[in-house]
C-alpha positions in Angstrom: 79.8 178.7 -40.8 75.9 178.7 -39.9 75.6 175.8 -37.2 72.5 174.5 -39.1 74.8 174.1 -42.1 77.6 172.8 -40.4 75.4 170.0 -38.8 74.3 169.4 -42.3 77.2 169.0 -43.8 78.5 166.7 -41.1 75.5 164.3 -41.5 76.3 164.2 -45.4 79.8 163.3 -44.4 79.0 160.4 -42.1 76.2 159.0 -44.4 78.8 158.8 -47.1 81.1 156.9 -45.0 84.1 159.2 -45.9 87.2 157.4 -44.6 89.6 160.1 -44.2 88.0 161.6 -41.4 90.3 163.8 -39.0 91.5 163.1 -35.8 90.6 165.2 -32.7 92.5 168.7 -33.6 91.4 168.3 -37.3 95.1 168.3 -38.2 96.0 165.5 -40.9 93.3 163.3 -42.5 93.6 159.6 -41.4 94.4 157.5 -44.5 91.8 155.3 -45.9 93.9 151.9 -46.2 96.8 150.6 -44.1 98.7 147.2 -43.9 100.3 145.2 -40.9 103.6 144.0 -42.1 104.9 140.2 -41.4 107.8 139.7 -39.3 111.6 140.0 -40.3 112.4 136.5 -40.1 114.2 134.0 -42.2 111.2 132.0 -43.2 109.1 134.9 -44.5 107.9 135.0 -48.1 107.9 138.8 -47.9 111.0 140.4 -49.3 111.4 143.6 -47.5 115.0 143.8 -47.4 117.7 142.9 -50.5 120.2 141.9 -47.8 118.9 138.5 -46.8 121.4 138.1 -43.8 119.5 140.7 -41.8 116.4 138.5 -41.3 118.6 135.4 -41.0 118.1 132.8 -38.1 119.8 132.9 -34.8 123.3 131.4 -35.0 123.8 127.6 -34.2 126.6 126.9 -32.3 128.8 124.1 -33.0 131.7 123.1 -30.9 132.6 123.4 -27.1 130.9 126.4 -25.3 130.3 128.9 -24.0 130.4 131.1 -27.2 131.1 134.9 -27.1 129.5 137.6 -29.5 130.3 141.2 -30.5 127.7 143.8 -29.0 126.3 143.8 -32.8 126.0 140.0 -32.5 128.8 138.5 -34.3 130.6 135.4 -33.1 134.1 135.8 -31.5 135.1 132.2 -32.2 137.4 130.1 -30.3 139.3 127.3 -31.7 137.1 124.2 -32.2 134.2 126.4 -32.5 132.0 127.3 -35.5 128.5 128.9 -36.1 126.1 128.5 -39.1 122.8 130.5 -39.9 120.2 130.0 -42.4 118.3 132.6 -44.9 115.1 132.1 -47.1 114.4 128.7 -45.4 111.4 126.6 -46.0 109.5 129.2 -48.3 109.1 126.5 -51.1 111.5 128.5 -53.5 109.4 131.6 -53.4 112.5 133.8 -53.5 114.5 135.4 -56.2 117.2 132.7 -57.9 120.5 134.3 -59.6 124.0 135.2 -58.5 124.0 136.3 -54.9 127.1 138.2 -53.2 128.1 137.8 -49.7 130.7 140.7 -48.3 132.0 140.4 -44.9 134.9 142.4 -42.9 137.6 140.6 -40.7 139.7 137.7 -41.2 138.3 134.1 -41.2 136.7 131.3 -42.7 133.4 131.9 -44.5 131.4 129.2 -46.3 128.2 129.3 -48.4 127.9 125.9 -50.1 124.3 124.4 -49.2 121.2 124.2 -49.3 119.6 125.7 -52.2 123.3 126.6 -53.4 123.8 125.8 -57.4 127.5 126.5 -57.1 130.1 128.7 -56.0 131.3 131.2 -58.8 134.3 132.9 -57.0 135.6 133.4 -53.6 138.2 136.1 -52.4 138.9 137.4 -48.7 135.7 139.6 -47.8 133.5 138.4 -50.7 131.7 135.2 -52.1 129.7 135.0 -55.2 127.4 131.9 -55.6 124.3 131.3 -57.7 121.2 130.2 -56.0 118.4 128.0 -57.2 115.2 128.8 -55.1 113.9 125.6 -53.2 112.9 124.9 -49.8 116.4 124.4 -48.0 117.4 128.3 -48.1 120.9 129.4 -47.9 123.3 128.0 -45.2 126.2 130.4 -44.4 129.1 128.9 -42.1 131.7 130.6 -40.0 134.4 127.9 -39.4 137.1 130.1 -38.4 137.2 133.8 -37.1 140.4 135.9 -35.9 139.9 137.0 -32.4 142.0 140.2 -33.2 140.0 141.0 -36.5 136.7 138.9 -36.5 134.4 138.0 -39.2 131.7 141.0 -39.2 129.6 143.1 -41.0 128.1 140.6 -43.2 125.7 140.9 -45.9 124.2 138.3 -48.4 123.0 140.5 -51.2 120.1 139.4 -53.7 121.1 139.5 -57.4 121.3 142.8 -58.8 122.0 144.7 -55.3 125.6 143.9 -54.6 126.4 147.7 -54.6 124.5 148.2 -51.8 122.6 151.2 -53.1 119.2 150.1 -52.2 117.7 148.9 -48.5 114.2 147.6 -49.6 113.1 145.3 -52.5 111.4 147.1 -55.4 108.4 144.6 -55.5 108.1 144.8 -51.8 107.7 148.6 -52.1 105.8 148.4 -55.1 103.0 146.1 -53.6 102.7 148.5 -50.6 102.3 151.7 -52.4 98.4 151.5 -52.1 98.4 151.9 -48.4 98.4 155.2 -46.5 100.0 153.5 -43.3 102.1 150.9 -42.1 101.7 149.0 -38.7 105.0 147.9 -37.8 103.7 145.5 -34.9 105.5 142.7 -36.1 108.5 144.1 -37.2 108.8 145.5 -33.6 108.3 141.9 -32.5 105.8 143.6 -30.2 104.1 140.6 -28.5 105.8 139.5 -25.5 108.7 141.9 -26.4 111.2 142.2 -23.3 112.6 145.8 -24.0 112.5 148.3 -21.2 115.6 150.5 -21.7 116.3 152.7 -24.9 120.0 151.1 -24.6 118.3 147.5 -25.1 116.6 148.9 -28.5 117.8 147.1 -31.9 120.2 149.1 -34.1 121.0 149.6 -37.6 124.6 147.9 -36.9 123.1 144.7 -35.5 124.0 141.3 -37.2 120.5 140.6 -37.9 117.0 142.1 -37.5 115.2 138.7 -36.4 115.7 138.8 -32.7 113.3 139.4 -29.7 114.1 142.9 -30.0 112.9 143.1 -33.5 113.7 145.8 -36.2 115.8 149.0 -35.8 113.4 152.0 -35.5 115.4 153.8 -38.1 114.4 151.0 -40.4 111.0 151.5 -39.9 111.0 155.2 -40.3 113.2 154.9 -43.4 110.4 152.5 -45.0 107.8 155.0 -44.2 109.8 157.7 -45.8 110.6 155.6 -48.8 106.8 155.0 -49.5 105.8 158.4 -48.0 103.2 156.9 -45.9 102.4 157.2 -42.1 103.9 154.9 -39.4 102.3 152.9 -36.7 104.3 152.3 -34.0 103.8 150.0 -30.9 105.3 150.9 -27.9 106.8 147.9 -25.9 104.7 146.8 -22.6 107.7 147.3 -20.2 109.3 150.3 -22.0 110.3 153.0 -19.5 109.5 156.9 -20.0 112.9 157.4 -21.5 112.4 154.7 -24.1 109.4 156.2 -25.2 110.6 159.9 -25.0 113.7 158.8 -27.3 111.4 157.0 -29.5 109.5 159.9 -29.9 112.4 162.4 -30.6 114.1 160.2 -33.1 110.6 160.0 -35.0 110.4 163.6 -34.9 113.9 164.0 -36.5 113.9 161.2 -38.9 110.4 160.8 -40.2 109.3 163.1 -43.1 107.9 166.2 -41.8 104.7 165.8 -43.8 103.9 162.4 -42.5 101.9 161.5 -39.3 102.7 159.1 -36.4 99.8 156.4 -35.2 101.3 155.5 -31.4 99.9 152.4 -29.8 100.9 150.9 -26.5 101.9 147.4 -27.0 99.5 145.2 -28.9 96.0 143.8 -27.7 96.7 144.2 -24.2 93.4 142.8 -23.4 94.4 139.6 -24.9 95.6 137.1 -22.0 97.5 135.0 -24.5 100.4 137.7 -24.4 103.0 138.6 -21.9 101.7 142.3 -22.0 98.4 141.4 -20.8 99.8 139.3 -17.9 102.0 142.7 -17.3 99.0 144.8 -17.1 97.1 142.6 -15.1 99.9 142.2 -12.4 100.5 146.1 -12.8 97.0 147.0 -12.3 96.4 145.0 -9.2 99.6 146.4 -7.6 98.3 149.6 -8.3 94.7 148.7 -6.9 93.3 149.8 -10.3 90.3 147.2 -10.4 88.1 144.8 -8.4 88.9 141.9 -10.8 92.2 141.1 -12.3 90.8 141.8 -15.8 89.3 145.2 -14.7 92.8 146.2 -13.5 94.5 145.1 -16.7 92.3 147.3 -18.6 92.6 150.2 -16.5 96.3 150.2 -16.4 96.2 149.7 -20.4 94.4 152.8 -20.1 96.9 154.7 -17.7 99.9 153.8 -19.2 98.6 154.7 -23.0 97.9 158.2 -21.8 101.2 158.2 -20.1 102.6 157.5 -23.4 100.6 159.8 -25.5 101.7 162.7 -23.3 105.2 162.1 -23.7 104.8 161.8 -27.5 102.7 165.1 -27.3 105.5 166.9 -25.7 108.4 165.4 -28.0 106.8 164.8 -31.3 103.9 167.5 -31.3 100.2 166.8 -31.6 99.8 167.9 -35.4 100.9 164.9 -36.9 100.2 162.3 -33.8 97.3 159.8 -33.9 96.9 158.5 -30.3 95.2 155.0 -30.6 93.2 153.3 -27.9 92.9 149.6 -29.0 89.9 147.3 -28.1 88.4 143.8 -28.5 86.2 143.9 -31.4 83.8 141.6 -30.1 83.3 143.2 -26.6 82.2 146.8 -26.6 82.3 146.5 -22.9 86.0 146.7 -23.1 86.1 149.5 -25.3 84.0 151.4 -22.8 86.4 150.7 -20.2 89.6 151.5 -21.5 88.0 154.8 -22.8 86.1 156.1 -19.5 88.8 155.2 -17.2 90.1 158.7 -15.8 88.5 160.0 -18.9 91.3 158.5 -21.3 89.1 159.3 -24.3 90.0 163.1 -23.9 93.7 162.1 -24.5 93.3 159.9 -27.5 92.4 160.3 -31.3 91.0 157.0 -32.2 89.5 153.9 -30.8 90.9 151.0 -32.9 89.3 147.3 -33.2 90.2 144.5 -35.1 86.8 143.0 -36.8 87.7 139.6 -37.8 85.4 137.5 -39.4 85.0 133.5 -39.4 86.5 132.5 -36.0 84.2 130.0 -34.7 85.1 127.8 -38.0 88.3 126.8 -36.2 86.2 125.2 -33.5 87.4 121.7 -32.8 83.9 121.0 -31.6 82.0 121.7 -34.7 85.4 120.6 -37.4 83.5 117.6 -38.3 80.3 119.6 -39.6 82.4 122.1 -41.1 84.4 119.9 -43.0 81.6 117.8 -44.3 79.9 121.3 -45.3 82.6 121.9 -47.7 84.1 125.1 -49.1 81.0 126.7 -50.9 78.9 126.2 -47.8 81.8 127.6 -45.6 81.8 130.7 -47.8 77.9 131.0 -47.8 78.5 131.1 -43.9 81.2 133.4 -43.9 79.3 135.8 -46.1 76.2 135.5 -43.9 78.2 136.3 -41.0 80.0 139.6 -42.4 76.4 140.9 -43.1 74.8 140.1 -39.8 76.9 139.3 -36.7 79.9 141.0 -38.0 78.3 144.1 -39.2 76.2 144.6 -36.0 79.4 144.4 -34.1 80.8 147.0 -36.2 77.5 149.2 -35.7 77.9 148.7 -31.7 81.7 149.8 -31.8 81.0 152.9 -33.9 78.1 154.0 -31.8 80.4 153.9 -29.0 83.2 155.5 -30.5 80.9 158.3 -31.7 79.5 158.7 -28.3 83.3 159.8 -27.3 83.6 161.7 -30.4 86.3 159.6 -31.7 86.9 157.9 -35.3 86.6 154.0 -35.2 89.5 152.7 -36.8 91.3 149.0 -37.3 94.6 148.0 -35.9 93.9 144.8 -37.7 91.2 143.1 -39.8 90.1 140.4 -42.2 89.3 136.8 -42.1 90.2 134.6 -39.0 90.0 131.1 -40.5 92.3 129.3 -38.5 91.9 126.1 -35.9 92.3 126.8 -32.2 92.3 124.7 -29.2 93.4 121.6 -31.2 91.4 122.5 -34.1 94.8 123.5 -35.7 96.1 120.1 -35.7 93.3 118.5 -37.9 94.6 118.4 -41.2 91.2 118.3 -43.0 89.9 121.2 -41.5 93.0 123.1 -42.2 92.9 122.1 -46.0 89.4 123.4 -46.0 90.3 126.5 -44.0 93.0 127.3 -46.7 90.9 126.3 -49.9 88.3 128.9 -48.7 91.1 131.7 -48.4 92.2 130.9 -51.8 88.6 130.8 -53.4 87.7 133.4 -55.9 84.6 134.2 -53.8 86.9 135.5 -50.7 87.3 138.6 -52.9 83.6 139.1 -52.8 83.3 138.2 -48.9 86.2 140.8 -48.3 84.4 143.8 -50.6 81.4 143.3 -48.4 83.5 143.3 -45.3 85.0 146.8 -46.5 81.7 148.1 -47.7 80.0 147.5 -44.2 82.9 149.2 -42.7 82.8 152.2 -44.5 78.9 152.3 -44.5 79.1 152.8 -40.6 81.8 155.8 -41.1 84.5 153.5 -40.4 88.0 155.3 -40.9 91.4 153.8 -41.3 91.2 150.0 -42.1 94.4 148.3 -41.3 94.8 145.0 -42.8 96.2 141.8 -41.2 98.6 141.1 -43.2 100.6 141.7 -46.1 102.5 138.4 -47.1 102.3 134.9 -45.5 102.4 131.5 -45.8 99.3 129.6 -45.2 99.3 126.9 -42.5 97.3 125.5 -39.8 98.0 128.8 -37.7 96.1 130.8 -40.4 96.1 132.1 -43.8 96.9 135.6 -42.6 98.7 137.0 -45.9 97.1 138.9 -48.1 99.5 137.4 -50.7 101.2 134.0 -49.9 104.3 135.1 -51.3 105.7 138.5 -52.6 105.5 138.0 -56.3 102.3 135.9 -56.3 100.0 136.9 -59.2 97.2 139.3 -58.2 94.9 136.9 -60.3 95.6 134.3 -57.8 95.2 136.7 -54.8 91.5 137.3 -54.1 91.7 139.0 -50.6 94.7 141.3 -52.1 92.4 142.2 -55.1 89.7 143.1 -52.8 92.1 145.6 -50.5 93.7 146.9 -53.4 90.4 148.1 -54.8 89.2 149.4 -51.7 92.6 151.5 -51.4 92.2 153.3 -54.6 
């Protein structure tokens, strides 16, 4: 192709803000929109699994200790000991009602009688059928005795209609994720502060539950990506050794649909000092003498370790379906430049990722009184102005920097950031206002502008944070407040679904 014609076509593509730009080797196109999933926990309003025991709470131990557990996490009870756990707890009734079925193996005394249990229909060894009227108490499962020679194990608590065990993921959960081209599993992996180092420490499908510090099994993540036919975004634990990374990449290659890609990222927000991974990077960077200041050493270690991880993935998974992600702090282009330039890391990655949130400043306790006095309409006015000025200017600067290094700009997270901080989270009036702003119909318009600005600067994949979540003093992160919330009541969700089409 004539060079002049090529440059002309390239300028047209950039001007139109085409989101499906190709990564470094011009292999797979990057998806337009992606989604972060909520963590697998007992109090989630997201219904990822039809087996609600898998997200259950850690066992509450009753009686004299110590307590022992199988390798999978099932209790090995002694006389006088019992355990209990909770499912679907404190979700304000936002989970399916009807007849649930608990199945288990082994010999012992298993009871399900509280809290949202209307009645136990029938019981037999290894099976309990019970009717649930969803409220805020959830489902309490108790193991009051367990035969040491044949302990209670392989417990499942099936949602209505799924007792045959022929499904893993809830159909509504799948349906609402269909518009997205990539799923980021950061919270499913419990990436922040994750203690995993060795491959032997990874979570397994046979584990009693997936709500531990280790997170969900890698196989489950891949199976969800395969079921939805989307790309998977994995975060490598910050202390994971090379063998862990290597085995992870091998498993992805053998199990993931051969037509789907993988975004790989070293941990999450390693620049962010509130996380253990940031402290770890700073310590390791200083030990290696990588910088004059702890923060400089931290960023350079992030670059160093990211490239090491990328090379392992290249060797085991291959380059054609791999998107190597370097993540940075949205508000600080200097951080982006540091992580990309250290030992020419930009030559070994396929995208620069940021989290272009807006509205963070309104959670400041120093200005809370003025924010509250202004009310929701003026708050929304200020948000809209920020999106079209300060936030847009930041996008332009980060895009210019990414372009300088011939990289597409993507997001690892993004959206509104209306949450109190530094004590502001304890101001009930401020929390009510911020939640009201999230629920206001105008938030759909603000999200649309935010996404329009993103694609106008040729931003590529936009991964929203996050799928489903209850609004609280810690923020209103969910696009949906509960899994079956009508779209008419979810302005943020409507905006991103429109952008995903």
